[in-house]
C-alpha atoms as one frame of an Amber mdcrd trajectory, in Angstrom:
protein
  41.697 -19.381 -67.063  37.947 -18.025 -66.205  36.859 -21.375 -66.069  39.530
 -22.167 -63.200  38.923 -19.096 -61.762  35.012 -19.267 -61.299  36.040 -22.825
 -59.430  38.694 -21.042 -57.138  36.027 -18.646 -56.051  33.648 -21.478 -55.794
  36.211 -23.732 -52.863  37.328 -20.465 -51.616  33.677 -19.757 -50.830  33.144
 -23.318 -49.838  35.975 -23.545 -47.622  34.301 -19.925 -46.007  30.940 -21.791
 -45.644  32.426 -24.778 -44.151  34.352 -22.512 -41.270  31.381 -20.366 -40.502
  29.699 -23.512 -39.795  32.304 -25.110 -38.025  32.954 -21.975 -35.794  29.227
 -21.794 -35.173  29.731 -24.802 -33.686  32.052 -24.603 -31.606  30.241 -20.789
 -30.509  27.340 -23.164 -29.514  28.825 -25.947 -27.553  30.900 -22.798 -25.660
  27.665 -21.137 -24.830  26.110 -24.582 -23.945  29.439 -25.159 -21.290  29.024
 -21.660 -20.076  25.185 -22.331 -19.548  25.479 -25.315 -17.698  28.741 -24.334
 -15.747  25.608 -21.845 -14.493  23.467 -23.701 -13.578  26.269 -26.423 -11.959
  26.530 -22.598  -9.652  23.523 -22.445  -9.102  22.504 -25.834  -8.275  23.247
 -25.105  -4.374  21.240 -22.442  -4.250  18.397 -23.513  -5.805  18.143 -27.360
  -4.280  17.862 -24.942  -1.222  15.272 -22.784  -2.358  12.878 -26.142  -3.200
  13.766 -27.596  -0.019  13.211 -25.175   2.107  10.781 -22.766   0.734   8.918
 -24.219  -2.649   9.101 -27.849  -1.205   7.753 -26.651   2.107   4.592 -24.077
   0.590   3.991 -26.581  -1.695   2.883 -29.337   1.388   1.186 -26.516   3.418
  -1.188 -25.406   0.507  -1.809 -29.519   0.876  -2.255 -28.976   4.345  -4.511
 -26.663   4.685  -7.251 -28.973   3.092  -6.525 -31.824   5.730  -6.628 -32.828
   9.533  -3.175 -33.835  10.261  -1.403 -34.280  13.576   1.686 -34.475  12.435
   1.578 -38.133  13.411  -0.898 -40.071  12.472  -2.371 -40.756   8.679  -4.470
 -37.229   7.057  -7.776 -36.863   6.263  -9.367 -34.699   3.508 -11.124 -32.145
   5.240 -12.570 -29.995   2.006 -12.720 -26.707   3.064 -13.471 -26.925   7.266
 -10.248 -25.999   8.256 -11.618 -22.086   6.439 -14.357 -22.197   8.032 -13.141
 -22.309  11.352 -10.463 -20.096  11.143 -12.793 -17.313   9.644 -15.198 -17.971
  12.587 -12.968 -18.327  14.986 -13.199 -15.314  17.476  -9.561 -15.875  18.278
  -8.421 -15.847  14.809 -10.797 -12.617  14.615  -9.119 -10.644  17.483  -5.668
 -11.886  16.425  -6.348 -10.347  13.180  -7.521  -7.204  14.547  -4.242  -7.047
  16.757  -2.210  -7.601  13.646  -3.529  -5.125  11.951  -3.578  -2.650  14.532
   0.448  -3.544  15.113   0.650  -2.666  11.523  -0.960   0.359  11.088   1.265
   1.496  14.100   4.734   0.360  13.334   4.629   0.734   9.752   3.824   4.930
   9.127   6.308   5.594  12.475   9.405   3.277  11.273   9.531   4.919   7.824
   8.733   8.484   9.401  11.296   8.369  11.879  13.862   6.542   9.412  13.025
   9.603   7.234  13.358  11.895   9.764  17.063  10.754  10.965  17.988  10.434
   7.553  17.398  14.387   6.705  19.926  14.626  10.536  22.295  12.486   9.075
  22.613  14.638   6.076  24.119  17.445   8.045  26.182  14.738  10.226  29.190
  15.320   8.417  32.235  13.359   9.774  30.134  11.556  11.957  27.756  10.141
   9.882  29.885   6.205   9.640  29.506   6.709  13.381  25.914   7.277  13.697
  24.717   4.966  10.891  26.807   2.242  12.666  24.623   2.764  16.738  21.425
   3.290  14.281  21.943  -0.114  12.576  23.205  -2.020  15.468  19.748  -3.112
  16.969  18.916  -4.656  13.020  21.560  -7.274  13.819  20.442  -7.766  16.827
  18.967 -11.111  17.266  15.344 -10.532  17.748  15.124 -12.395  20.622  17.398
 -10.362  23.015  15.774  -6.942  21.847  12.721  -8.603  23.271  15.152  -8.910
  26.466  15.903  -5.537  26.378  12.700  -3.922  26.559  10.878  -6.835  28.784
  13.518  -4.798  31.005  12.830  -1.987  30.036   8.699  -2.657  30.184   8.833
  -3.770  33.895   6.898  -1.507  36.012   8.895  -1.709  38.789  12.462  -1.261
  37.951  11.992   0.165  33.873  14.496   3.282  33.713  11.716   4.412  31.029
   8.398   4.456  33.146  11.130   6.048  36.114  11.557   8.874  34.284   8.194
   9.067  33.233   7.824   9.771  36.835   9.707  11.786  37.219   8.486  14.283
  35.465   4.825  13.830  36.084   3.520  11.756  33.492   1.460   8.267  34.918
   3.910   5.232  33.377   1.326   2.540  31.452   1.083  -0.619  32.338   2.604
  -1.829  28.944   2.400  -5.964  29.038  -0.774  -6.230  31.617  -2.481  -2.999
  29.704  -4.539  -4.221  26.480  -4.358  -0.889  25.623  -1.066  -0.241  25.334
   0.315  -4.075  24.243   0.237  -3.786  20.670   2.292   0.291  21.345   4.538
  -1.531  23.098   5.090  -4.081  20.644   5.325  -1.177  17.842   7.705   0.736
  19.390  10.278  -2.498  20.189   9.452  -2.803  16.038  10.205   0.955  15.322
  13.355   0.851  17.400  15.071  -2.366  16.182  14.202  -1.656  11.807  14.660
   1.950  12.680  18.624   1.183  10.830  17.188  -0.404   7.760  15.156   2.422
   7.284  17.719   4.879   7.791  20.173   3.412   5.553  17.809   2.932   2.177
  16.522   6.753   3.049  20.501   7.549   3.398  21.011   5.812  -0.132  17.245
   7.638  -1.620  18.894  10.760  -0.836  22.274  10.621  -2.539  21.122   9.096
  -5.793  18.407  12.785  -5.812  20.757  14.949  -8.816  21.796  18.356  -6.638
  20.019  19.697  -9.533  16.668  19.452  -8.937  17.361  20.482  -5.338  19.048
  23.535  -6.212  16.336  24.327  -9.114  14.719  24.553  -6.316  16.302  27.161
  -4.390  16.982  29.537  -7.196  13.300  29.515  -7.482  12.834  30.639  -3.584
  11.632  27.551  -2.077  12.156  26.849   1.859  13.395  23.914   3.203   9.997
  22.650   3.712   8.812  23.444   0.477  11.910  21.667  -0.916  11.099  18.124
   0.716   7.655  18.128   0.481   8.065  19.369  -4.002  11.048  17.545  -4.681
  12.617  15.736  -1.875  10.098  13.670  -0.914   8.390  12.638  -5.061  11.774
  11.505  -5.861  12.052   9.226  -2.972   8.838   7.158  -3.602  10.061   4.565
  -5.083  12.119   4.098  -2.042   9.360   4.992   0.401   7.095   2.337  -1.955
   9.379  -0.374  -1.957   9.973   0.379   2.098   6.433   0.303   2.472   6.087
  -2.746   0.562   8.525  -5.251   2.776   7.827  -3.496   6.073   3.894  -4.137
   5.839   5.127  -7.536   5.229   7.237  -8.327   8.038   4.642  -6.583  10.021
   1.966  -8.938   8.969   4.765 -12.006   9.966   5.510 -10.619  13.839   5.654
 -13.257  16.254   9.983 -12.861  18.206   8.498 -10.052  20.626   5.547 -11.946
  21.701   6.767 -14.764  22.544   9.759 -13.926  24.547   7.230 -11.706  26.918
   4.944 -13.815  27.272   5.968 -17.388  26.006   2.563 -20.197  25.041   0.010
 -17.455  26.731  -0.519 -14.859  25.456  -3.883 -12.795  25.759  -6.139 -12.500
  23.755  -4.772  -8.500  23.466  -1.353  -9.542  22.620  -1.530 -12.584  19.724
  -1.478 -11.517  16.389  -1.820 -13.628  12.836   1.897 -15.903  12.948   1.509
 -16.314  17.135  -1.796 -18.024  16.531  -0.152 -19.756  13.438   3.024 -21.263
  15.782   0.356 -22.145  18.705  -2.433 -23.717  16.506   0.755 -25.933  14.584
   2.797 -26.770  17.962   0.648 -26.129  20.572  -2.817 -27.859  19.656  -1.040
 -30.044  16.994  -3.397 -28.875  14.641  -1.142 -28.268  11.339  -3.990 -28.715
   8.968  -5.953 -25.307  10.460  -2.463 -23.519  10.654  -1.685 -24.311   7.184
  -4.679 -22.564   6.396  -4.369 -19.626   8.167  -0.630 -18.814   7.331  -2.450
 -19.767   3.315  -5.095 -17.079   3.886  -2.417 -14.374   5.529  -0.232 -15.374
   2.717  -3.396 -14.385   0.337  -4.016 -11.218   2.402  -0.724 -10.015   2.273
  -0.357 -10.814  -1.225  -3.525  -8.750  -1.968  -1.997  -5.396  -0.393   0.792
  -5.954  -1.897  -0.725  -6.037  -5.732  -3.125  -3.024  -4.206  -0.044  -0.687
  -3.629   1.645  -1.770  -7.177  -1.702  -0.703  -8.439  -1.763   2.553  -6.989
   1.833   3.005  -7.666   1.657   4.826 -10.519  -0.403   7.637  -9.135   1.946
   8.463  -6.965   5.580   6.880  -7.772   8.476   9.121  -9.531  11.031   7.456
 -11.264  13.813  10.050 -12.199  15.612   9.107 -16.009
């Protein structure tokens, strides 16, 4: 009887082990099927990413070391395209213009976005209306926005110039005076991008735990002290994100310039991306244009890396 009982237990254990093996196989097959289905659903997006982003990026990197007009055979150029770019006075001027545009637009955009986001906290039931009004330029075509501001910058018919003359102030010749061309671009960029910044800052403000503000109020802090010591530190992750994306976007400004000046922009209005387009599709020098685009990529990578490196000193994350 003892032998029979031991045999029964052994058979039961063997049957249980076989069942576990079969169940494990079924789980692996099910997991494999789920993985395959996931990749199947991702395939169109991944294919588009490779064909339209990764592929052209690698091709442009290769072209940076060749001479090519887009039609004939390519000839190896080594580092001559980069040397030509680095020594060109026009490219250097365009780089300065790009940095100047960034210096004007990014802080102006973030400060105005934060200012109006703070005001919107007190808008009450009209908040959705104001949010829609501010966000409308964001979803408007940049070409349409530039066309509107081309009319507003016209010294003869501009309502802005007429308003300045009406209060006794001189109206600058925005698009003809070299001193005001880049500030004019910055004004357009701030006007169009304000809605996005506003929405992001409002989301950041709503995520702040009210207990921090209530504690500051109980400690006798003024509105300015609460903003400086509580609100802005807790908004630092949002500020970091917006600063990175705003700088990347400002370095790529092109559409305003092309609408305002077409192919004949003066040196005081040219930026790096404008130079890339003109060199590639105006001069048909795709190697030099790719080299300039690659240098722009490295510059943005360096700036973003610096921002991420120093963010631990001023960005505060709440649990």
